[in-house]
Backbone as numpy.savetxt, mean C-alpha at the origin, in Angstrom:
# Nx Ny Nz CAx CAy CAz Cx Cy Cz
10.05 12.10 5.59 9.13 10.61 5.94 7.85 10.95 4.86
7.57 10.48 3.63 6.02 10.94 2.77 5.05 10.12 3.63
3.77 10.91 3.81 2.32 10.48 4.22 1.79 9.92 3.16
0.68 8.77 2.82 0.50 8.24 1.94 -1.17 7.66 2.48
-2.13 8.48 2.59 -3.38 8.11 2.39 -3.54 7.23 1.90
-4.70 6.11 2.27 -5.20 5.24 1.43 -6.65 5.18 1.10
-6.98 4.89 0.06 -8.00 4.67 -0.59 -8.42 3.22 -0.79
-9.03 2.47 0.00 -9.55 1.05 -0.51 -10.77 0.71 -1.11
-10.62 0.05 -1.99 -12.05 0.44 -3.62 -12.74 -1.00 -3.50
-14.12 -0.93 -2.94 -15.03 -2.08 -3.06 -16.12 -1.47 -3.85
-16.74 -2.16 -5.09 -17.86 -1.68 -5.54 -17.96 -0.33 -5.81
-16.69 0.02 -6.35 -16.46 1.73 -6.67 -16.70 2.44 -5.32
-16.62 2.21 -4.18 -16.96 3.08 -3.12 -15.41 2.72 -1.99
-15.39 3.61 -1.57 -14.24 3.86 -0.08 -14.43 3.25 1.08
-13.90 2.31 1.30 -14.35 1.12 2.66 -12.35 1.12 3.40
-12.91 0.47 4.61 -11.87 -0.22 4.99 -11.90 -1.30 5.60
-11.34 -2.57 5.49 -11.23 -3.65 6.23 -10.74 -3.84 7.49
-11.01 -4.49 8.45 -10.46 -4.67 9.45 -9.61 -6.61 9.39
-8.19 -6.16 9.90 -7.53 -7.54 9.07 -7.66 -8.07 7.92
-8.10 -7.35 6.90 -8.33 -8.05 5.58 -9.51 -8.74 5.75
-10.12 -8.79 6.52 -11.24 -9.25 6.48 -12.48 -8.83 6.17
-12.84 -9.18 4.80 -14.20 -8.83 3.44 -15.49 -8.49 4.31
-15.76 -9.58 5.29 -16.80 -9.67 6.18 -17.05 -8.31 6.92
-16.20 -7.79 7.35 -15.63 -6.69 8.36 -15.25 -5.33 7.51
-16.03 -4.90 6.66 -16.12 -3.41 5.98 -16.66 -2.57 6.04
-16.46 -1.02 6.24 -17.08 -0.38 6.59 -16.95 0.94 5.65
-18.27 1.05 4.94 -17.92 2.05 3.77 -17.98 3.96 4.54
-17.24 4.58 3.92 -16.39 5.97 4.50 -17.08 6.64 3.46
-17.15 6.29 2.24 -17.71 7.70 1.39 -18.11 6.83 0.03
-19.24 7.01 -0.40 -19.78 6.59 -1.69 -18.69 6.81 -2.71
-18.03 8.24 -2.42 -17.53 8.68 -3.71 -15.97 8.82 -3.70
-14.70 7.86 -4.04 -13.78 7.80 -3.80 -12.89 9.17 -4.02
-13.51 9.82 -5.24 -13.10 11.10 -5.72 -13.20 12.32 -4.85
-14.03 12.20 -4.16 -14.10 13.52 -3.17 -13.38 13.27 -1.88
-12.66 11.67 -1.48 -11.86 11.78 -0.61 -10.52 11.95 -1.15
-10.02 11.69 -2.39 -9.31 12.34 -3.02 -8.82 13.65 -3.21
-9.91 14.43 -3.28 -9.94 15.85 -3.18 -9.68 16.46 -1.91
-9.88 15.76 -1.01 -9.61 16.18 0.25 -8.42 16.09 0.83
-7.80 15.08 0.47 -6.22 14.99 0.48 -5.62 16.02 0.07
-6.03 16.22 -1.61 -5.37 17.66 -1.89 -5.38 18.92 -1.39
-6.68 18.94 -1.00 -7.02 20.19 -0.24 -6.27 20.66 1.21
-5.94 19.53 1.71 -5.00 19.29 2.87 -3.35 19.48 2.81
-3.28 19.55 0.95 -1.87 19.82 0.90 -1.08 18.12 0.82
-1.84 17.32 1.08 -0.98 15.69 0.46 -0.68 15.82 -0.67
0.12 14.83 -1.37 0.32 14.56 -2.59 0.45 13.26 -3.29
0.03 12.40 -2.34 0.21 11.00 -2.90 -0.82 10.25 -2.19
-1.19 9.32 -3.12 -2.06 8.01 -2.70 -2.27 6.68 -2.40
-2.53 5.90 -1.85 -2.39 4.37 -2.13 -3.73 3.97 -2.38
-3.98 3.87 -3.69 -5.44 3.08 -3.98 -5.21 2.04 -4.10
-6.20 0.83 -3.31 -6.48 -0.97 -3.39 -7.56 -1.02 -4.07
-7.73 -1.97 -4.97 -8.56 -2.43 -5.59 -8.82 -4.03 -5.10
-10.02 -3.82 -3.93 -9.97 -4.74 -3.07 -10.94 -6.21 -3.86
-11.97 -5.10 -4.95 -12.35 -6.18 -6.08 -11.87 -7.20 -6.70
-10.49 -6.16 -7.44 -9.50 -6.49 -7.98 -9.07 -7.75 -7.68
-8.47 -7.47 -6.28 -7.24 -8.45 -5.25 -7.98 -9.43 -5.43
-9.59 -9.69 -5.09 -10.00 -10.81 -4.79 -10.73 -11.68 -6.07
-10.79 -10.68 -7.03 -10.99 -11.86 -8.30 -10.12 -12.09 -9.42
-9.07 -11.72 -8.69 -7.54 -11.94 -9.65 -7.57 -11.20 -10.86
-8.18 -10.05 -11.20 -8.32 -9.27 -11.99 -8.42 -7.69 -12.08
-8.22 -6.73 -12.38 -8.56 -5.62 -12.07 -9.84 -5.22 -12.29
-10.72 -4.36 -11.61 -11.92 -3.99 -11.27 -12.40 -2.56 -11.59
-12.02 -1.94 -10.84 -12.23 -0.73 -9.94 -10.98 0.07 -11.08
-10.86 -0.19 -12.17 -9.84 0.79 -13.27 -10.75 2.25 -13.78
-12.33 2.38 -13.52 -12.67 3.97 -13.76 -12.29 4.71 -12.23
-12.04 3.94 -11.48 -12.09 4.88 -10.28 -10.92 5.60 -10.21
-9.74 4.77 -10.88 -8.38 5.32 -11.05 -8.45 6.18 -11.32
-9.02 6.03 -12.86 -9.11 7.20 -13.69 -9.61 8.39 -13.38
-10.95 8.06 -12.80 -11.73 9.69 -12.31 -10.66 10.35 -11.56
-9.95 9.31 -10.19 -9.25 10.43 -9.45 -8.02 11.04 -10.19
-7.22 10.20 -11.06 -6.48 10.68 -11.69 -6.61 12.31 -12.57
-8.26 11.98 -13.13 -8.40 13.05 -14.12 -8.38 14.19 -13.22
-9.39 14.47 -11.76 -9.44 14.84 -10.82 -8.51 16.05 -9.81
-7.17 15.22 -10.20 -6.22 15.78 -8.87 -5.06 15.59 -9.26
-4.08 15.82 -8.97 -2.60 16.13 -9.08 -1.29 14.88 -8.23
-2.44 14.29 -7.82 -2.23 13.26 -6.94 -1.14 11.99 -7.15
0.09 12.09 -7.11 1.17 10.55 -7.49 0.26 9.57 -6.49
-0.09 8.18 -7.34 -1.43 7.41 -7.41 -0.35 6.28 -7.71
-0.29 5.46 -6.36 0.13 3.91 -6.45 -0.87 3.02 -6.62
-1.49 2.28 -7.34 -2.28 1.01 -7.65 -2.41 -0.52 -7.47
-2.91 -0.84 -6.76 -2.65 -2.40 -7.06 -3.98 -3.18 -6.34
-4.26 -4.45 -6.83 -5.32 -5.39 -6.60 -5.47 -5.73 -8.11
-5.32 -6.99 -8.34 -5.46 -7.70 -9.75 -4.73 -7.37 -10.63
-3.69 -7.00 -10.55 -2.53 -6.70 -11.71 -2.28 -8.34 -11.96
-2.01 -8.63 -12.90 -1.53 -10.14 -13.34 -0.68 -10.01 -14.50
-1.06 -9.48 -15.44 0.15 -9.63 -16.65 0.43 -7.97 -16.94
1.20 -8.26 -18.29 2.02 -6.73 -18.48 1.27 -5.55 -19.11
0.43 -6.37 -19.60 -0.95 -5.56 -19.97 -1.75 -4.76 -19.09
-2.04 -5.73 -17.76 -2.77 -4.93 -16.58 -1.86 -3.65 -16.20
-0.22 -3.83 -16.16 0.54 -2.76 -15.81 0.30 -1.66 -16.75
0.75 -1.90 -18.29 0.37 -0.86 -18.48 -0.97 -0.16 -18.47
-1.86 -1.00 -18.52 -3.49 -0.09 -18.24 -3.70 0.63 -16.97
-2.69 0.28 -16.00 -3.18 1.23 -15.00 -2.04 2.40 -14.83
-0.84 2.14 -15.62 -0.49 3.33 -16.25 -0.84 4.36 -17.16
-1.66 3.89 -18.04 -2.49 4.22 -18.87 -3.66 5.23 -18.12
-4.09 4.46 -17.16 -5.45 5.52 -16.79 -4.79 6.38 -15.45
-3.57 6.28 -15.56 -2.92 7.63 -14.34 -2.38 7.30 -13.42
-2.20 6.55 -12.92 -1.42 5.61 -12.24 0.18 6.11 -12.20
0.92 6.06 -11.08 2.48 6.47 -11.25 3.37 5.36 -10.90
2.24 4.51 -10.29 3.46 3.36 -9.59 2.35 2.16 -9.34
3.11 0.99 -10.07 2.35 -0.23 -9.73 2.62 -1.00 -8.62
1.41 -1.33 -8.00 1.55 -2.09 -5.98 1.95 -3.88 -6.48
2.56 -4.08 -6.38 2.53 -5.80 -6.72 2.99 -6.11 -4.92
1.65 -7.28 -4.81 1.83 -8.13 -3.72 2.40 -9.47 -4.10
1.12 -10.18 -4.09 1.32 -12.09 -3.79 2.38 -12.38 -5.33
2.03 -11.67 -6.48 2.59 -11.64 -7.63 3.75 -12.15 -7.25
5.00 -11.12 -6.68 6.07 -10.97 -6.67 6.81 -12.08 -5.63
5.56 -12.93 -4.42 5.94 -13.76 -4.12 6.31 -15.45 -5.07
5.31 -15.65 -6.17 4.56 -16.36 -6.72 5.34 -16.82 -7.60
5.40 -15.31 -8.15 5.90 -15.44 -9.88 7.17 -14.51 -9.79
8.11 -14.23 -9.49 8.97 -13.44 -9.62 10.01 -13.11 -11.12
9.67 -13.98 -11.99 10.30 -14.07 -13.21 9.53 -12.79 -13.60
7.89 -12.97 -13.66 7.40 -12.00 -14.21 7.42 -11.02 -13.80
7.50 -10.53 -12.62 7.96 -9.18 -12.28 9.23 -8.55 -12.42
9.99 -9.45 -12.60 11.36 -9.07 -13.09 11.20 -8.37 -14.92
10.33 -9.46 -15.96 10.04 -8.93 -16.69 9.37 -7.43 -16.80
8.70 -7.04 -15.88 7.76 -5.86 -15.35 8.96 -4.76 -15.69
9.84 -4.93 -14.41 11.04 -4.26 -14.01 11.83 -3.75 -15.18
12.20 -4.62 -16.13 12.96 -3.90 -17.31 12.36 -3.37 -18.13
11.05 -3.82 -18.37 10.15 -3.27 -19.58 9.87 -1.43 -18.73
9.68 -1.32 -17.86 9.07 0.09 -16.70 9.93 0.80 -16.42
11.27 -0.19 -15.71 11.95 0.63 -14.92 11.71 0.10 -13.40
12.30 -0.13 -12.09 12.28 -0.20 -10.94 11.51 0.68 -10.31
11.91 1.75 -10.32 10.78 3.08 -9.61 9.70 3.18 -9.82
9.15 2.32 -11.11 7.73 2.11 -11.35 6.74 1.15 -10.18
7.34 0.33 -9.27 6.86 -0.45 -8.78 6.94 -0.21 -7.05
6.02 -0.58 -6.32 6.14 -0.78 -4.99 5.58 -1.78 -4.37
6.46 -2.61 -3.88 6.23 -4.15 -3.37 5.63 -4.28 -1.92
4.29 -5.07 -1.92 3.86 -5.09 -0.61 4.01 -6.39 -0.35
4.90 -6.46 1.10 4.86 -7.13 2.27 3.95 -7.59 2.99
3.03 -8.62 2.80 2.18 -8.78 4.04 2.42 -9.92 4.72
2.32 -9.66 6.22 3.11 -10.44 7.15 2.85 -10.76 8.62
2.73 -12.01 9.15 2.32 -12.35 10.02 3.52 -13.51 10.57
3.57 -12.67 11.87 4.86 -13.46 13.09 5.82 -13.78 11.81
6.28 -12.44 11.13 7.40 -12.68 10.06 7.16 -13.43 9.14
6.39 -13.83 8.47 6.21 -14.82 7.43 5.41 -14.39 6.76
5.84 -14.23 4.90 4.77 -13.53 4.25 3.73 -14.33 3.91
2.56 -13.77 3.88 1.17 -14.07 3.61 0.65 -13.52 2.20
0.81 -14.18 1.09 -0.39 -14.11 -0.04 -1.65 -14.61 -0.32
-2.45 -14.00 -1.15 -3.63 -14.15 -2.07 -4.57 -13.94 -1.03
-4.67 -12.55 -0.55 -5.78 -11.82 0.39 -5.29 -12.43 1.58
-3.62 -12.78 1.90 -4.29 -13.30 3.36 -4.02 -14.72 3.61
-4.47 -15.09 2.89 -4.82 -17.02 3.26 -3.94 -17.74 2.97
-2.74 -17.37 2.09 -2.16 -18.32 2.16 -0.41 -18.49 2.27
0.11 -19.42 3.02 1.51 -19.00 3.70 2.38 -18.89 2.02
3.29 -17.66 2.19 4.01 -17.73 1.05 5.18 -18.46 0.76
5.63 -19.12 2.45 6.74 -19.97 1.84 8.57 -19.22 2.05
7.93 -17.97 2.67 9.53 -17.10 2.77 8.90 -16.36 4.18
10.24 -15.94 4.90 9.82 -14.77 6.31 10.33 -13.50 5.37
9.91 -12.83 5.95 10.06 -11.41 5.29 11.57 -10.72 4.88
12.46 -11.16 5.76 14.08 -10.43 5.66 14.14 -11.62 3.76
14.27 -12.97 4.02 14.52 -12.96 3.08 13.65 -13.09 1.56
12.46 -12.77 1.95 11.88 -11.83 0.59 12.46 -10.43 0.32
12.43 -10.08 1.41 13.20 -8.54 0.53 14.61 -8.64 0.19
15.25 -9.74 0.69 16.57 -9.71 0.16 16.18 -10.35 -1.92
15.71 -10.56 -1.89 14.90 -11.91 -3.02 14.74 -10.45 -3.75
13.65 -9.28 -3.38 13.14 -8.14 -4.14 14.70 -7.12 -4.30
15.62 -6.94 -3.49 16.41 -6.18 -3.67 17.79 -6.77 -4.63
17.41 -8.05 -4.47 18.22 -8.65 -5.90 17.98 -8.49 -7.37
16.68 -8.15 -7.56 15.71 -7.68 -8.80 15.69 -6.43 -8.99
16.67 -5.61 -7.79 16.61 -4.02 -8.35 15.44 -2.86 -7.56
14.52 -3.80 -6.84 13.60 -3.26 -6.08 13.92 -2.57 -4.96
13.86 -1.51 -4.22 14.53 -0.87 -3.17 12.73 -0.33 -2.24
11.57 -0.19 -3.03 10.80 0.58 -2.56 9.61 -0.29 -1.89
9.79 -0.64 -1.11 9.03 -1.73 -0.11 7.99 -1.16 0.85
6.73 -1.88 0.85 5.54 -1.08 1.91 5.75 -2.84 2.83
5.39 -2.75 3.98 5.32 -3.99 5.01 4.03 -3.69 5.51
2.95 -4.92 5.29 1.96 -4.91 6.40 1.47 -5.80 7.05
1.62 -5.50 8.73 1.59 -6.23 9.99 -0.04 -6.89 9.93
0.20 -8.21 9.08 -1.66 -8.62 9.13 -2.41 -8.14 10.35
-1.85 -8.63 11.45 -2.13 -8.64 12.98 -2.78 -7.14 13.33
-2.03 -6.35 12.66 -1.90 -5.04 13.19 -3.20 -3.69 12.40
-3.35 -4.65 11.39 -4.33 -3.95 9.95 -5.48 -3.47 10.48
-5.92 -2.41 10.29 -7.36 -1.63 10.55 -7.64 -2.04 11.92
-6.57 -2.52 12.83 -7.03 -2.90 14.34 -7.08 -1.63 15.31
-6.43 -0.17 14.77 -6.09 0.66 15.58 -5.37 0.39 16.69
-4.46 -0.37 17.06 -3.68 -0.51 18.01 -2.01 -0.11 17.80
-1.80 0.57 17.05 -0.43 1.26 17.12 0.13 0.04 15.58
1.30 0.56 15.29 1.96 -0.27 14.22 3.03 -1.08 14.73
3.46 -1.93 13.67 4.95 -2.78 14.44 6.04 -2.45 14.21
6.35 -1.32 15.11 7.54 -0.99 15.91 8.60 -1.51 15.85
8.40 -2.59 16.51 9.45 -3.82 16.24 10.18 -4.52 15.35
9.42 -4.91 14.44 9.13 -5.41 13.26 10.19 -4.67 12.24
9.81 -3.26 12.11 9.78 -2.15 10.97 11.82 -2.40 11.71
12.03 -2.15 12.91 13.23 -2.14 13.12 14.14 -2.91 13.06
13.66 -4.08 13.00 14.76 -4.93 12.44 14.31 -5.01 10.96
13.46 -4.89 10.20 13.83 -4.92 8.91 14.80 -3.87 8.42
14.64 -2.60 9.04 15.86 -1.49 8.48 17.33 -1.97 9.04
17.31 -3.06 9.99 18.71 -3.78 10.22 18.91 -4.49 9.48
18.36 -5.74 8.72 18.69 -6.78 8.04 18.92 -5.46 6.89
17.85 -4.64 5.93 18.21 -3.88 4.74 18.05 -2.99 4.70
19.14 -1.77 5.19 19.23 -0.70 5.41 19.05 0.17 4.20
19.15 -0.77 3.02 19.59 0.29 1.94 17.94 0.55 1.19
16.87 -0.20 1.62 15.75 0.11 1.07 15.09 1.30 1.63
13.78 1.73 1.09 13.03 2.96 1.13 11.45 1.54 2.16
11.71 1.60 3.51 10.85 1.51 3.80 9.21 1.90 4.11
8.21 1.37 3.65 6.57 2.38 4.08 6.23 1.39 5.03
5.72 2.10 6.25 4.79 1.18 7.10 3.84 1.36 6.88
2.87 0.07 6.79 1.64 -0.16 6.71 0.74 -0.73 7.81
-0.45 -0.48 8.45 -0.96 -1.24 9.08 -0.99 -0.60 10.77
-2.10 -0.26 11.08 -1.95 -0.34 12.26 -1.42 1.29 13.00
-1.32 2.37 12.18 -0.65 3.49 12.22 -2.32 4.54 12.98
-1.96 4.52 14.13 -3.50 4.91 14.29 -3.19 6.17 15.58
-2.14 7.06 15.97 -1.87 8.44 16.36 -0.70 9.16 16.15
-0.35 10.41 16.05 0.62 11.21 15.69 1.93 10.78 16.20
1.98 10.12 17.48 2.93 9.64 17.89 3.66 8.32 17.07
2.55 7.74 16.76 2.80 6.29 15.65 3.56 7.05 14.64
3.45 7.87 14.14 3.84 8.34 12.79 5.17 8.90 13.36
5.05 9.65 14.02 6.49 10.19 14.86 7.51 9.13 14.84
7.07 8.32 15.51 8.27 6.71 16.33 8.47 6.71 14.55
7.58 6.28 13.91 8.28 5.76 12.18 9.21 6.47 11.47
8.82 7.74 11.77 10.07 8.32 11.42 11.31 8.34 11.98
11.20 8.33 13.60 12.23 8.49 13.82 13.08 7.00 13.84
12.79 5.90 13.36 13.25 4.39 13.61 13.38 4.52 11.83
13.52 5.21 10.90 13.89 5.50 9.39 13.13 5.32 8.56
11.55 4.83 8.48 10.98 4.73 7.74 10.43 5.76 6.86
10.51 5.80 5.39 10.42 6.63 4.60 9.15 6.99 4.14
8.09 6.08 4.74 7.03 6.34 4.45 6.31 5.94 4.95
4.83 6.43 5.43 3.56 5.90 6.15 2.74 5.38 5.52
1.81 4.36 5.31 0.18 4.14 4.64 -0.61 3.97 5.82
-1.68 5.17 5.70 -2.68 5.65 7.10 -4.29 5.61 6.19
-4.55 4.62 6.71 -6.25 4.69 6.07 -7.26 5.12 7.70
-7.66 3.96 8.31 -8.53 3.97 8.91 -8.50 4.94 9.97
-7.33 5.14 10.58 -6.78 6.27 11.63 -7.47 7.57 11.01
-7.10 8.22 9.60 -7.56 9.62 9.26 -9.38 9.41 8.89
-9.78 8.06 8.61 -11.47 7.88 8.15 -12.39 8.16 9.61
-11.98 7.24 10.70 -12.27 7.69 12.43 -11.50 9.02 12.76
-11.02 9.89 11.98 -10.76 11.23 12.68 -9.78 11.41 13.95
-8.99 9.67 14.16 -7.69 9.74 14.90 -6.90 10.82 15.01
-6.57 10.78 13.70 -5.57 11.85 13.03 -6.00 12.83 11.71
-5.81 13.72 11.85 -6.44 15.20 11.34 -5.54 15.11 10.02
-6.01 15.47 8.81 -5.41 16.07 7.69 -4.16 16.74 7.87
-4.80 17.73 8.84 -3.65 19.36 8.83 -2.68 18.70 9.63
-2.95 17.75 10.69 -1.31 17.08 11.32 -0.63 16.27 10.60
-1.42 15.74 9.04 -0.47 14.56 8.48 0.63 15.76 7.81
0.24 16.88 7.47 0.84 17.61 6.89 2.14 18.23 7.21
1.86 18.36 8.15 3.03 18.77 9.58 4.69 18.06 9.13
3.96 16.44 9.20 4.95 15.51 9.13 5.59 15.60 7.88
4.60 15.86 6.63 5.17 15.67 5.11 5.98 17.16 4.78
């Protein structure tokens, strides 16, 4: 199981939102590079970077932060937020990302995603499925995606994508534990995917349970920043 700490960026700073609400943001560090270096020092090897400004603006905003983290560390970086065209994909790879994280676009414009997959390869993409009561939500969780999680993953598999992370919106940043039952269902429907859990991971028991049910990774944010889970504990799982 791969532990993937999260760095969410607003105005170049490391923040966390509660349930995706920009009005409920807390700044944890003015310098995301410092945070990334702490992950490296703890022996972690990967990081999940979300350009929240980019997600809101519909264009990449914090490319300089990506470049700085890539230059200062050896972390495998997946990066998302505001990626709208093939030039954007090329830009984040050139800036040091190894993987492009794609969310709403995969729902609204799967034909574009298919072009990118052909250009760069499916292993260069991580698809994000944001879910509320098993329904896909898009555009910053404000719109209904018109499909349930199981159908959406089926479509992604049809395009050749098997690296998918799922966020239960009701759990994200709430520190109430992850959606174990939902992830179990997803693995039963689609055992062939590499499922990464996201949202609500609060304790080491949560991490161990996710590993037990077959999740290939877990994205962890607030629990690290609030001190509920130490980086040293996570290294033992990695």
